Backbone as ProteinMPNN parsed JSONL, in Angstrom:
{"seq_chain_A": "MVKAFIRQATADDLEFLEAIENEADALFATVFSIVGWRPAPSYAEPSQQSGFILVASDSPGSDPIGFAHVLEVSGSSHLEQLSVKPSAAHRGHGRALVEAIKSESRERGCKRVTLRTFADVPWNVPFYSSCGFIERDPDSDFLRDLLAAEQQRGLGYGRRIQMNFDLTDELPQ", "coords_chain_A": {"N_chain_A": [[114.444, 77.995, 96.481], [114.51, 81.551, 96.963], [114.111, 83.895, 99.786], [111.151, 86.107, 99.6], [110.973, 89.408, 99.867], [108.285, 91.234, 100.856], [106.504, 94.103, 100.363], [104.453, 97.182, 101.017], [104.294, 99.296, 98.24], [106.093, 102.185, 97.461], [106.379, 105.709, 96.696], [108.906, 105.802, 95.319], [109.234, 103.357, 94.267], [107.46, 103.054, 91.956], [108.38, 103.9, 89.489], [110.0, 101.405, 88.704], [108.053, 99.754, 88.103], [106.459, 99.434, 85.64], [108.572, 99.077, 83.932], [109.18, 96.203, 84.916], [106.562, 94.908, 84.312], [106.509, 95.243, 81.383], [108.809, 93.52, 80.85], [107.928, 91.057, 81.926], [105.384, 90.792, 80.35], [106.47, 90.359, 77.641], [107.009, 87.532, 77.719], [103.99, 86.707, 77.289], [103.909, 87.783, 74.798], [105.31, 86.227, 73.313], [104.104, 83.712, 73.611], [101.743, 84.025, 72.128], [102.332, 84.82, 69.878], [102.803, 87.443, 69.058], [103.896, 90.403, 67.463], [104.722, 93.636, 68.839], [103.441, 93.93, 71.275], [101.26, 95.799, 73.365], [102.762, 98.604, 75.486], [103.312, 98.406, 79.149], [101.2, 100.311, 81.372], [101.688, 103.463, 82.802], [102.589, 103.339, 86.129], [101.92, 105.734, 87.984], [99.362, 106.716, 87.822], [97.435, 104.432, 88.301], [98.436, 104.065, 91.042], [97.063, 105.802, 92.405], [94.355, 104.927, 92.5], [91.734, 103.214, 94.19], [92.876, 100.958, 96.43], [95.741, 98.81, 96.439], [99.341, 98.649, 95.86], [101.559, 95.968, 95.921], [105.186, 95.233, 96.408], [107.752, 93.06, 95.412], [110.852, 91.968, 96.428], [114.457, 90.845, 96.694], [115.98, 91.395, 98.927], [115.613, 93.495, 102.173], [115.128, 96.707, 101.143], [116.218, 96.536, 98.666], [115.672, 97.068, 95.115], [112.458, 96.535, 93.582], [111.561, 93.564, 91.875], [109.439, 92.386, 91.381], [105.939, 92.705, 91.405], [102.149, 93.472, 92.31], [99.401, 94.747, 91.888], [96.413, 95.724, 92.994], [92.99, 96.206, 92.872], [90.372, 97.757, 95.309], [86.943, 96.694, 95.282], [83.707, 96.849, 95.944], [83.847, 95.446, 98.453], [85.586, 93.412, 97.76], [88.749, 92.399, 96.735], [90.631, 92.77, 93.663], [92.815, 91.259, 91.54], [94.629, 93.117, 89.538], [97.058, 93.177, 88.107], [99.694, 91.114, 88.371], [102.997, 90.659, 88.196], [106.317, 89.54, 87.592], [109.845, 89.8, 87.06], [111.461, 87.938, 84.65], [113.839, 86.993, 84.806], [113.845, 86.545, 87.542], [111.957, 84.639, 87.778], [110.191, 81.617, 89.048], [111.404, 81.571, 91.684], [109.806, 82.027, 94.091], [108.509, 84.593, 94.47], [106.462, 85.445, 93.216], [104.396, 84.006, 94.39], [104.7, 84.366, 96.907], [103.795, 87.278, 96.885], [100.991, 86.796, 96.02], [100.167, 85.451, 98.411], [100.45, 87.673, 100.225], [98.74, 89.461, 99.091], [96.4, 88.139, 99.879], [96.47, 88.545, 102.643], [96.543, 91.07, 103.147], [94.105, 91.828, 101.821], [92.434, 90.631, 103.652], [92.676, 91.779, 106.008], [91.856, 94.452, 105.122], [89.125, 93.924, 105.231], [88.02, 92.617, 102.993], [86.023, 90.177, 101.285], [86.941, 88.436, 99.3], [89.343, 87.429, 96.823], [89.62, 88.311, 93.78], [90.484, 87.588, 89.91], [91.28, 87.857, 86.557], [92.35, 86.053, 83.987], [94.619, 84.851, 81.252], [93.429, 81.732, 79.849], [94.795, 79.95, 78.659], [97.521, 79.917, 78.835], [100.43, 78.268, 79.608], [101.644, 78.737, 82.312], [99.723, 80.314, 83.646], [96.779, 79.672, 84.874], [97.553, 76.865, 86.137], [99.365, 77.989, 88.104], [97.854, 80.083, 89.586], [95.546, 78.351, 90.456], [97.162, 76.575, 92.223], [97.544, 78.133, 94.065], [95.067, 78.282, 95.335], [92.878, 79.572, 94.024], [89.861, 79.375, 92.257], [88.044, 78.735, 89.438], [85.593, 80.858, 88.225], [82.342, 82.012, 87.276], [82.044, 85.517, 86.086], [80.49, 87.52, 88.727], [79.408, 90.008, 89.276], [78.768, 93.603, 88.567], [81.161, 94.964, 88.318], [83.129, 92.974, 87.682], [81.699, 91.911, 85.381], [82.139, 94.023, 83.62], [84.557, 94.237, 82.999], [85.066, 92.421, 81.146], [84.102, 93.751, 78.879], [86.089, 95.799, 78.833], [88.323, 94.543, 78.598], [88.334, 93.793, 75.92], [88.322, 96.232, 74.821], [90.844, 96.98, 75.347], [92.544, 95.437, 73.805], [93.149, 92.815, 74.559], [92.19, 90.333, 73.591], [93.621, 88.09, 72.767], [93.802, 85.542, 73.442], [91.692, 82.895, 75.157], [90.078, 84.095, 78.051], [89.77, 83.824, 81.569], [87.884, 84.064, 84.765], [88.659, 83.999, 87.946], [88.608, 83.168, 91.385], [89.343, 83.674, 94.856], [88.081, 82.454, 97.88], [88.188, 84.469, 100.753], [86.922, 83.901, 103.217], [86.81, 81.176, 103.574], [89.541, 80.401, 104.313], [90.83, 80.871, 107.059], [93.235, 83.098, 108.652], [95.931, 81.638, 110.669]], "CA_chain_A": [[113.594, 79.344, 96.735], [114.968, 82.782, 97.648], [112.982, 84.433, 100.328], [110.986, 87.199, 98.899], [110.524, 90.624, 100.727], [107.033, 92.009, 100.243], [106.092, 95.614, 101.209], [103.881, 98.455, 100.222], [104.814, 100.165, 97.251], [106.416, 103.64, 97.773], [106.581, 106.602, 95.179], [110.013, 105.676, 94.411], [109.076, 102.072, 93.47], [106.671, 103.312, 90.938], [109.232, 103.906, 88.378], [110.124, 100.103, 88.426], [106.94, 98.698, 87.823], [106.448, 99.608, 84.045], [109.737, 98.035, 83.293], [108.728, 94.702, 85.384], [105.352, 94.514, 83.566], [106.977, 95.077, 79.969], [109.724, 92.405, 80.821], [107.06, 89.872, 82.075], [104.648, 90.723, 79.284], [107.492, 89.748, 76.422], [106.657, 86.17, 77.545], [102.798, 86.494, 76.662], [103.861, 88.183, 73.198], [105.85, 84.978, 72.588], [103.081, 82.78, 73.624], [100.685, 84.456, 71.432], [103.264, 85.273, 68.621], [102.278, 88.858, 68.752], [104.991, 91.603, 67.541], [104.498, 94.927, 69.244], [102.627, 93.899, 72.418], [100.894, 97.014, 74.17], [103.7, 98.676, 76.747], [102.611, 98.627, 80.12], [100.846, 101.613, 81.823], [102.617, 104.185, 84.139], [101.946, 103.085, 87.483], [101.537, 106.959, 88.472], [97.678, 106.974, 87.784], [96.869, 103.412, 89.117], [98.72, 104.16, 92.53], [95.989, 106.761, 93.25], [93.202, 103.949, 92.558], [91.206, 102.365, 95.414], [93.217, 99.551, 96.399], [96.958, 98.831, 96.934], [100.418, 97.902, 95.015], [102.749, 95.557, 96.857], [106.267, 94.834, 95.754], [108.569, 91.907, 95.937], [112.36, 92.0, 96.25], [115.223, 89.848, 97.171], [116.403, 91.705, 100.257], [115.072, 94.768, 102.523], [115.764, 98.081, 100.618], [116.5, 96.597, 97.124], [114.542, 97.283, 94.072], [111.638, 95.724, 93.305], [111.742, 92.519, 91.077], [108.083, 91.822, 91.237], [104.798, 93.657, 92.018], [101.061, 93.122, 92.312], [98.519, 95.856, 91.755], [95.446, 95.391, 93.472], [91.977, 96.979, 93.369], [89.511, 97.35, 96.025], [85.838, 96.859, 94.563], [82.431, 96.461, 96.739], [84.101, 94.542, 99.331], [86.514, 92.546, 97.135], [90.166, 92.652, 96.037], [90.874, 92.187, 92.404], [94.183, 91.484, 91.158], [94.61, 93.69, 88.464], [98.16, 92.759, 87.718], [100.753, 90.348, 88.832], [104.416, 90.449, 87.428], [107.648, 89.451, 88.267], [110.757, 89.741, 86.115], [111.334, 86.815, 84.132], [114.957, 86.654, 85.467], [113.552, 86.205, 88.826], [110.82, 83.79, 88.089], [110.328, 80.461, 89.571], [112.058, 81.681, 93.159], [108.659, 82.3, 94.989], [108.264, 85.943, 94.527], [104.864, 85.41, 92.694], [103.448, 83.281, 95.523], [104.634, 85.386, 98.076], [103.003, 88.19, 96.472], [99.879, 86.307, 96.279], [99.769, 85.312, 100.007], [100.365, 89.004, 100.84], [97.504, 90.034, 98.826], [95.319, 87.551, 100.734], [96.809, 88.893, 103.965], [96.292, 92.369, 103.134], [92.754, 91.884, 101.696], [91.619, 90.057, 104.625], [93.02, 93.227, 107.116], [91.061, 95.425, 104.81], [87.813, 93.45, 105.463], [87.437, 92.036, 101.807], [85.569, 88.767, 101.474], [87.341, 87.599, 98.317], [90.228, 88.11, 95.82], [89.254, 87.75, 92.191], [91.493, 87.982, 89.037], [90.738, 87.476, 85.315], [93.599, 85.555, 83.234], [94.513, 84.032, 80.1], [93.402, 80.395, 80.266], [95.554, 78.72, 77.674], [99.296, 80.187, 79.108], [100.754, 77.358, 80.591], [101.864, 78.976, 83.432], [98.866, 81.143, 84.673], [95.893, 79.123, 85.52], [98.1, 76.351, 87.12], [99.647, 78.972, 89.376], [96.799, 80.577, 90.477], [95.206, 77.083, 91.145], [97.993, 76.086, 93.369], [97.576, 79.216, 94.978], [93.712, 78.04, 95.888], [91.822, 80.177, 93.218], [88.95, 78.428, 91.558], [87.529, 79.217, 88.184], [84.302, 80.964, 88.52], [81.888, 83.166, 86.321], [81.983, 86.879, 86.783], [79.07, 87.596, 89.361], [79.15, 91.442, 89.694], [78.89, 94.496, 87.555], [82.346, 95.253, 88.075], [83.67, 91.928, 86.843], [81.336, 91.695, 83.985], [82.541, 95.308, 82.808], [85.908, 93.956, 82.832], [85.036, 91.59, 79.793], [84.111, 94.607, 77.777], [87.389, 96.644, 78.955], [89.515, 93.664, 78.078], [88.312, 93.649, 74.455], [88.719, 97.406, 74.327], [92.279, 97.25, 75.581], [92.954, 94.286, 72.924], [93.285, 91.61, 75.398], [91.421, 89.216, 72.925], [94.719, 87.423, 72.084], [93.358, 84.013, 73.914], [90.587, 82.829, 76.12], [90.315, 84.492, 79.376], [88.526, 83.095, 82.74], [87.687, 84.64, 85.907], [89.253, 82.902, 89.083], [88.213, 83.762, 92.903], [89.863, 82.834, 96.289], [87.231, 83.077, 98.878], [88.782, 84.942, 102.093], [86.225, 83.506, 104.341], [87.255, 79.845, 103.411], [90.706, 80.394, 104.782], [91.132, 81.86, 107.994], [94.71, 83.125, 109.327], [96.494, 80.914, 111.502]], "C_chain_A": [[114.394, 80.415, 97.626], [113.679, 83.056, 98.356], [112.687, 85.872, 99.699], [110.598, 88.159, 100.019], [109.249, 91.109, 100.316], [106.625, 93.131, 101.305], [105.203, 96.378, 100.301], [104.449, 99.126, 99.383], [105.181, 101.591, 97.878], [106.417, 104.507, 96.245], [107.72, 106.311, 94.441], [110.15, 104.266, 93.996], [108.455, 102.158, 92.134], [107.304, 103.305, 89.348], [109.697, 102.562, 87.731], [109.095, 99.334, 87.842], [106.58, 98.594, 86.359], [107.299, 98.54, 83.329], [109.359, 96.814, 83.467], [107.697, 94.177, 84.534], [105.891, 94.167, 82.238], [107.872, 93.681, 79.982], [108.795, 91.018, 81.007], [106.119, 89.843, 80.824], [105.341, 90.108, 78.056], [106.943, 88.278, 76.587], [105.372, 85.677, 76.878], [103.06, 86.764, 75.419], [104.465, 87.004, 72.596], [104.762, 83.974, 72.578], [102.166, 82.747, 72.558], [101.074, 84.772, 69.867], [102.721, 86.573, 68.111], [103.588, 89.823, 68.646], [104.064, 92.793, 67.933], [103.51, 94.865, 70.111], [102.759, 95.217, 73.061], [101.921, 97.067, 75.229], [102.681, 98.784, 77.82], [102.356, 100.064, 80.501], [101.987, 102.048, 82.684], [101.848, 103.71, 85.206], [101.649, 104.592, 88.436], [100.205, 107.105, 88.872], [97.108, 105.973, 88.908], [97.503, 103.422, 90.721], [97.781, 105.14, 93.266], [94.472, 105.99, 93.198], [93.009, 103.722, 93.935], [91.937, 101.114, 95.513], [94.907, 99.805, 96.982], [98.237, 98.041, 95.995], [101.393, 97.514, 96.118], [103.897, 95.077, 95.954], [107.127, 93.597, 96.437], [110.024, 92.31, 95.636], [113.098, 90.923, 96.859], [115.655, 90.005, 98.541], [115.713, 93.039, 100.55], [115.601, 95.912, 101.842], [116.067, 97.822, 99.13], [115.469, 96.734, 96.309], [113.782, 96.464, 93.83], [112.068, 94.659, 92.028], [110.321, 92.021, 90.773], [106.932, 92.429, 91.818], [103.248, 93.047, 91.887], [100.167, 94.507, 92.53], [97.109, 95.436, 92.091], [94.358, 96.244, 93.897], [90.998, 96.706, 94.322], [88.021, 97.722, 95.44], [84.604, 96.417, 95.429], [82.879, 95.353, 97.612], [84.888, 93.312, 99.011], [87.719, 93.203, 96.774], [90.127, 92.132, 94.788], [92.101, 92.462, 91.955], [94.08, 91.77, 89.9], [95.936, 93.156, 87.659], [99.049, 92.264, 88.607], [101.936, 90.264, 87.83], [105.539, 90.379, 88.078], [108.785, 89.042, 87.118], [111.183, 88.322, 85.833], [112.845, 86.18, 84.78], [114.935, 86.259, 86.729], [112.398, 85.089, 89.036], [111.307, 82.463, 88.646], [111.172, 80.259, 90.999], [110.841, 81.709, 94.051], [108.261, 83.431, 95.27], [106.774, 85.975, 94.252], [104.039, 84.835, 93.834], [103.439, 84.055, 96.62], [103.874, 86.556, 97.963], [101.4, 87.92, 96.724], [99.196, 85.879, 97.815], [99.789, 86.83, 100.658], [99.253, 89.634, 100.544], [96.413, 89.559, 99.478], [95.346, 88.099, 102.02], [95.988, 90.256, 104.185], [94.719, 92.672, 103.001], [91.981, 91.623, 102.766], [91.512, 91.21, 105.694], [92.274, 94.159, 106.627], [89.41, 95.005, 104.857], [87.107, 92.953, 104.204], [87.086, 90.526, 102.012], [86.319, 87.825, 100.494], [88.535, 88.184, 97.45], [89.789, 87.412, 94.512], [90.29, 88.39, 91.026], [90.709, 87.44, 87.728], [92.311, 87.302, 84.6], [93.682, 84.806, 81.877], [94.512, 82.462, 80.463], [94.294, 79.442, 79.643], [97.365, 79.048, 77.856], [99.318, 79.088, 79.932], [101.133, 77.506, 81.999], [100.85, 79.951, 84.535], [97.984, 80.537, 85.353], [96.484, 78.028, 86.459], [98.658, 76.869, 88.362], [98.81, 79.266, 90.065], [95.961, 79.35, 91.104], [95.977, 76.492, 92.13], [98.038, 77.185, 94.315], [95.941, 79.263, 95.911], [92.669, 79.006, 95.008], [91.33, 79.0, 92.547], [88.242, 79.317, 90.212], [85.98, 79.61, 88.339], [83.574, 82.014, 87.408], [81.904, 84.544, 87.108], [80.559, 87.041, 87.359], [78.818, 88.932, 89.869], [79.346, 92.205, 88.702], [80.405, 94.671, 87.147], [83.307, 94.275, 87.213], [83.06, 91.587, 85.639], [81.819, 92.794, 82.982], [83.841, 94.984, 82.36], [86.082, 93.118, 81.31], [85.187, 92.722, 78.805], [85.597, 95.599, 77.688], [88.479, 95.852, 78.372], [89.587, 93.827, 76.34], [88.676, 95.148, 74.095], [90.226, 97.894, 74.348], [93.288, 96.174, 74.77], [93.723, 93.275, 73.536], [92.784, 90.187, 74.842], [92.38, 88.21, 72.423], [94.448, 85.789, 72.424], [92.064, 84.007, 74.977], [91.099, 83.244, 77.494], [89.305, 83.978, 80.226], [88.8, 84.223, 83.961], [88.106, 83.518, 86.943], [88.874, 83.822, 90.436], [88.997, 82.854, 93.878], [88.833, 83.583, 97.362], [87.964, 83.153, 100.391], [88.192, 84.291, 103.301], [86.498, 81.824, 104.463], [88.461, 79.412, 104.207], [91.026, 81.331, 105.816], [92.685, 81.936, 108.511], [95.027, 82.297, 110.437], [96.907, 81.64, 112.796]], "O_chain_A": [[114.825, 80.187, 98.756], [112.554, 82.736, 97.972], [113.564, 86.662, 99.35], [109.97, 87.76, 101.0], [109.24, 91.446, 99.132], [106.479, 93.103, 102.527], [105.19, 96.259, 99.075], [105.389, 99.751, 99.873], [104.49, 102.035, 98.795], [106.445, 104.071, 95.094], [107.767, 106.45, 93.219], [111.166, 103.953, 93.375], [108.85, 101.427, 91.226], [106.799, 102.823, 88.334], [109.807, 102.457, 86.509], [109.308, 98.343, 87.144], [106.408, 97.448, 85.944], [107.024, 97.615, 82.565], [109.139, 96.129, 82.467], [107.857, 93.07, 84.019], [105.826, 92.999, 81.855], [107.621, 92.812, 79.147], [108.967, 90.039, 80.281], [106.096, 88.763, 80.233], [104.672, 89.277, 77.442], [106.413, 87.789, 75.589], [105.329, 84.685, 76.15], [102.476, 86.009, 74.642], [104.19, 86.734, 71.427], [104.517, 83.398, 71.518], [101.783, 81.688, 72.061], [100.299, 84.923, 68.922], [102.278, 86.755, 66.977], [104.276, 90.008, 69.651], [102.924, 92.949, 67.497], [102.581, 95.651, 69.927], [103.83, 95.768, 73.316], [102.166, 96.063, 75.898], [101.513, 99.127, 77.637], [103.091, 100.963, 80.091], [102.908, 101.377, 83.151], [100.617, 103.676, 85.206], [101.166, 104.469, 89.562], [99.852, 107.514, 89.978], [96.559, 106.284, 89.966], [96.934, 102.714, 91.552], [97.736, 105.259, 94.491], [93.527, 106.465, 93.827], [93.87, 103.95, 94.785], [91.661, 100.209, 94.726], [95.251, 100.715, 97.737], [98.034, 96.933, 95.498], [101.913, 98.254, 96.953], [103.643, 94.571, 94.86], [107.159, 93.274, 97.625], [110.295, 92.954, 94.622], [112.486, 90.087, 97.523], [115.737, 89.044, 99.306], [115.263, 93.726, 99.633], [116.804, 96.057, 102.059], [116.169, 98.787, 98.373], [114.333, 96.531, 96.739], [114.281, 95.339, 93.798], [112.934, 95.046, 91.243], [110.166, 91.217, 89.853], [107.097, 92.688, 93.01], [103.207, 91.99, 91.257], [100.447, 95.238, 93.481], [96.63, 94.661, 91.264], [94.434, 96.932, 94.915], [90.609, 95.54, 94.376], [87.808, 98.894, 95.128], [84.669, 95.197, 95.575], [82.272, 94.287, 97.507], [84.919, 92.333, 99.756], [87.764, 94.408, 96.529], [89.606, 91.022, 94.669], [92.555, 93.605, 91.908], [93.573, 90.989, 89.094], [95.748, 92.709, 86.528], [99.252, 92.898, 89.642], [101.757, 89.801, 86.703], [105.782, 91.076, 89.063], [108.611, 88.074, 86.379], [111.256, 87.539, 86.781], [112.919, 85.018, 85.18], [115.901, 85.633, 87.163], [111.988, 84.71, 90.133], [112.498, 82.163, 88.735], [111.544, 79.161, 91.415], [111.172, 81.172, 95.107], [107.61, 83.543, 96.309], [105.977, 86.5, 95.03], [102.953, 85.354, 94.093], [102.43, 84.403, 97.233], [103.249, 86.903, 98.965], [100.687, 88.626, 97.437], [98.028, 85.99, 98.185], [99.068, 87.044, 101.633], [98.67, 90.316, 101.387], [95.47, 90.314, 99.716], [94.266, 88.171, 102.606], [95.123, 90.509, 105.023], [94.106, 93.454, 103.727], [90.93, 92.24, 102.939], [90.432, 91.539, 106.184], [91.83, 94.927, 107.479], [88.56, 95.823, 104.505], [85.883, 92.834, 104.175], [87.723, 89.777, 102.753], [86.379, 86.617, 100.726], [88.66, 89.407, 97.399], [89.656, 86.205, 94.311], [90.823, 89.489, 91.177], [89.707, 86.728, 87.805], [93.21, 88.142, 84.641], [92.702, 84.163, 81.502], [95.364, 81.958, 81.195], [94.497, 78.303, 80.062], [98.249, 78.534, 77.172], [98.486, 78.869, 80.813], [100.995, 76.59, 82.81], [101.054, 80.233, 85.716], [98.124, 80.666, 86.569], [96.054, 78.08, 87.612], [98.495, 76.348, 89.465], [98.791, 78.839, 91.22], [95.722, 79.417, 92.31], [95.363, 75.831, 92.968], [98.631, 77.03, 95.382], [95.688, 80.016, 96.851], [91.542, 79.11, 95.493], [91.946, 77.967, 92.282], [88.028, 80.529, 90.255], [85.169, 78.713, 88.567], [84.288, 82.766, 86.746], [81.815, 84.706, 88.325], [79.565, 86.776, 86.682], [78.069, 89.066, 90.836], [80.057, 91.76, 87.801], [80.838, 94.567, 85.999], [84.055, 94.64, 86.306], [83.733, 90.994, 84.797], [81.906, 92.591, 81.771], [84.231, 95.479, 81.303], [87.048, 93.216, 80.553], [86.131, 92.772, 78.017], [86.061, 96.024, 76.63], [89.415, 96.357, 77.751], [90.61, 93.946, 75.665], [89.334, 95.312, 73.068], [90.735, 98.803, 73.693], [94.492, 96.059, 74.996], [94.816, 92.906, 73.107], [92.918, 89.128, 75.456], [91.927, 87.419, 71.596], [94.885, 84.912, 71.678], [91.587, 85.022, 75.485], [92.169, 82.909, 78.002], [88.171, 83.705, 79.832], [89.73, 85.028, 84.016], [87.899, 82.319, 86.754], [88.88, 85.053, 90.417], [89.231, 81.652, 93.753], [88.75, 84.782, 97.629], [88.252, 82.162, 101.063], [88.87, 84.134, 104.316], [86.343, 81.309, 105.57], [88.512, 78.296, 104.725], [91.443, 82.46, 105.559], [93.294, 80.894, 108.753], [94.146, 82.31, 111.296], [97.475, 81.021, 113.697]]}, "name": "protein", "num_of_chains": 1, "seq": "MVKAFIRQATADDLEFLEAIENEADALFATVFSIVGWRPAPSYAEPSQQSGFILVASDSPGSDPIGFAHVLEVSGSSHLEQLSVKPSAAHRGHGRALVEAIKSESRERGCKRVTLRTFADVPWNVPFYSSCGFIERDPDSDFLRDLLAAEQQRGLGYGRRIQMNFDLTDELPQ"}
């Protein structure tokens, strides 16, 4: 495992995020046999939303090779996007980002971290489960509204599930 360096994204990092997400999403396009997978959004606008963006790199000051975009909604953090360049996969960057999300969310007073993911992609649910996330039903207006938004965005390729991590169950050491 390579040591992952995690930090808050800066304005200079935003130009890398779209390319990282597009590279990572190419794997989903392969799983679902989709030609013309929708390109990732520009991260200039999401960086203005309530929440935070963390980036992962191999060394301090190097370009990001992964990122997490987290929204803050009603006392919870919602992991909107986690992407790592496929060339950097299986080296601990994704796990380091998830642990940093938990830590940052706790510091911000959030009680849980939620996410929605494809249930039948071989690396999704097992990864998040190994990070302590548990499948749950959407239990807030925000989470229920995501179901409709996913359909509008064209994410109906496979079964999607809600997963939660309760930050009050695991207190920092």
